[in-house]
C-alpha positions in Angstrom: -23.2 -11.3 1.0 -20.2 -13.6 0.7 -17.4 -14.1 3.2 -15.0 -12.3 0.9 -16.9 -9.0 0.8 -15.8 -7.6 4.2 -12.1 -8.6 3.9 -12.0 -7.3 0.3 -13.6 -3.9 1.4 -11.0 -3.6 4.2 -8.2 -4.3 1.8 -9.5 -1.8 -0.7 -9.8 0.8 2.0 -6.3 0.3 3.2 -4.8 0.4 -0.3 -6.8 3.5 -1.2 -5.7 5.3 2.0 -2.0 4.5 1.4 -2.3 5.5 -2.3 -4.1 8.8 -1.4 -1.5 9.7 1.2 1.5 9.0 -1.1 -0.2 10.8 -4.0 -0.8 13.9 -1.8 2.9 13.8 -0.7 4.1 13.6 -4.2 1.8 16.4 -5.3 3.0 18.6 -2.5 6.7 17.9 -3.4 5.9 18.7 -7.1 4.3 22.0 -6.3 7.2 23.0 -4.1 9.8 22.6 -6.9 11.8 25.7 -7.6 12.6 25.2 -11.2 11.2 23.4 -14.3 14.4 21.3 -14.6 14.8 18.0 -12.8 15.6 18.3 -9.2 17.9 15.9 -7.3 16.2 12.9 -5.8 15.6 13.3 -2.1 17.5 11.1 0.3 14.3 9.6 1.7 13.3 8.3 -1.8 16.8 7.0 -2.4 16.9 5.1 0.8 13.3 3.8 0.8 12.5 3.7 -2.9 11.0 0.2 -2.7 8.9 0.9 0.4 7.4 4.0 -1.1 6.1 2.1 -4.1 2.3 1.5 -3.8 2.6 -1.8 -5.7 4.8 -3.2 -2.9 2.1 -2.2 -0.4 -0.5 -4.1 -2.5 1.6 -7.2 -2.4 2.2 -6.9 1.4 -1.5 -6.4 2.1 -2.4 -9.3 -0.2 0.0 -11.7 1.5 -1.2 -10.6 4.9 -4.8 -11.1 3.8 -3.9 -14.5 2.3 -2.2 -15.6 5.5 -5.2 -14.6 7.6 -7.5 -16.6 5.3 -5.2 -19.7 5.4 -5.1 -19.5 9.2 -8.9 -19.1 9.3 -9.5 -22.2 7.2 -6.8 -24.1 9.1 -8.4 -23.3 12.5 -11.9 -24.0 11.2 -10.9 -27.4 10.0 -9.6 -28.2 13.5 -6.1 -29.5 12.7 
């Protein structure tokens, strides 16, 4: 078992949980639509369109993970 297994599993779990929650919210909003035509975009999505994107969350988690690994190697080297 390599040193990357546990951090990778943690990252996968976090990304999966965020994706599941956002997918369930979107599915709930879709089922509540009143007509088959396009509905107006909600104010929340208009204001936070970037932050609701799962790809942005993947980049944030990756950068956090990368920062932790860099700090770990830096502290292990004793600089």
